[in-house]
C-alpha positions, -999 to +999 in steps of 0.1 A: -002+001-003+014+040-008+004+063+022+002+098+005+010+127+030+034+157+030+068+157+024+088+182+050+127+170+043+141+157+008+155+125+006+143+087+009+149+060+031+139+022+035+143+004+065+116-019+088+095+005+112+093+012+147+058+028+154+052+047+191+017+059+197+029+087+218+044+122+210+082+117+212+109+143+230+144+139+218+157+158+244+157+133+273+142+106+255+164+092+231+201+086+238+223+106+211+250+079+217+233+047+207+198+057+192+180+036+221+148+049+236+155+056+275+119+074+281+106+045+306+070+063+295+079+054+261+055+024+246+090+015+226+112+023+255+148+003+250+139+003+214+170+017+191+158+036+164+194+032+146+186+024+111+149+020+112+120+044+101+106+057+133+069+072+133+053+090+162+027+117+162+046+145+170+075+159+185+072+174+222+094+192+245+125+218+242+141+232+205+178+209+219+159+180+208+168+196+173+202+190+178+198+155+196+186+140+161+213+159+147+238+142+173+226+109+162+237+118+126+269+128+141+269+091+160+255+070+131+227+060+146+201+081+131+168+067+120+169+065+080+133+087+081+105+101+100+069+100+100+045+117+119+010+123+123+018+162+123+047+176+126+061+205+152+088+227+147+114+210+171+114+176+145+112+195+117+143+216+120+162+187+133+153+166+104+162+193+083+195+197+094+203+165+100+193+157+061+169+130+077+136+128+050+105+135+067+065+122+060+033+143+084-004+140+073-001+103+082-027+078+096+001+062+118-031+034+125-022+019+093+014+011+100+026-014+120+058-017+141+079-045+119+067-035+081+090-028+055+086+010+042+100+028+014+102+066+025+099+094-003+104+126+013+106+145-018+068+129-031+054+135+005+046+092+001+056+059+019+052+027+001+043-003+030+054-039+014+031-067+015-005-048+024-029-054+001-053-025-004-089-033-013-117-013-017-152-017-005-187+001-005-202+007+024-238+016+031-260+037+058-297+035+051-315+062+071-358+060+076-373+084+106-338+093+119-329+059+123-301+041+108-301+005+096-271-020+112-266-055+101-253-083+119-230-104+093-237-138+095-209-168+096-212-171+061-191-144+051-153-141+053-147-114+073-158-101+103-182-127+114-211-119+143-199-087+138-227-052+131-219-034+100-234-013+074-245-030+039-211-038+022-194-050-014-160-050-028-153-022-050-139-043-087-118-024-110-144-004-135-173-003-109-187+035-099-187+035-065-223+049-062-236+025-084-219-005-064-231+007-033-275+007-051-267-027-065-253-042-029-286-027-012-312-047-035-292-076-032-285-079+005-318-061+018-344-058-011-345-026-013-348-008-047-342+030-058-325+045-019-324+081-023-288+092-027-285+116+007-241+118+005-210+101-002-181+108+021-144+110+016-132+074+017-119+062+055-094+035+056-088+005+083-058-019+081-064-054+095-029-077+093-016-076+054-050-062+041-060-023+039-095-019+036-106+019+021-137+017+025-162+038+006-194+053+029-222+064+015-261+076+027-293+070+015-328+079+029-355+048+025-393+052+025-400+019+044-385+001+074-389-033+059-359-055+051-353-089+033-318-102+044-301-124+020-275-151+031-254-124+040-268-109+073-285-127+100-301-096+118-307-062+115-317-031+138-328+003+129-311+024+157-310+061+165-273+071+150-261+077+190-267+041+200-238+027+169-215+030+194-231+007+217-226-022+191-197-046+181-190-031+150-170-037+121-134-019+123-139+019+119-179+018+111-184+051+132-157+070+111-170+061+080-206+067+093-192+103+110-178+111+070-215+105+055-239+124+084-210+155+087-231+191+080-265+166+077-295+178+100-315+153+110-347+142+121-341+138+158-323+172+162-284+150+162-258+160+136 
């Protein structure tokens, strides 16, 4: 899979990845002589970032941290590249004076420690080897202010027993909205739903698969559904109750992508 972000420091690098879920202070958090993480509160305490691609949300702490990064280069124990969700001045200055590629504006939840990645700071891209990108549509149906959730059967290939919208694979050449309408008719027996909104794609990673979900919100005139073999149960619920269900990954994010800015009959957004 290829992730697109923002290149803040030019250059390229390829290595295995170390991912921290917490902001990093290079001053007091990283040993400039060895590249080892010495902050005992860090979730990667004891790991060495020397010769690795280091991913973390953002930097923190004193501007002296920029010179710690430069010291890592002098001592030949620097990371080959850095990835951030949102970089700030300490890290940005440090990598520029040190010649370390940096890409930010990335969703780090899609990365795993141990991934082999190619970082291109010129293009702002990260290529993660061995991860397949699969595109799917997921549709939410609305009727009288309530949203339809479906419980996946044991006959489907993924996420059995979890609650979801109406989903289907998006094949090459498919128009996403057309595929969404086809899946709605096949899975719940409803034809001619009225499209309310198409949301921006939401990504979720499951081992070596990157699911790219194209979300839609449709209005239907009747709550009557006819389930096919892919689902064994359904519920019409207020949108506020979605977090109470065990859903497929990032279903709430997909739903938020199609309801932002819309006003519903129950007064919620």
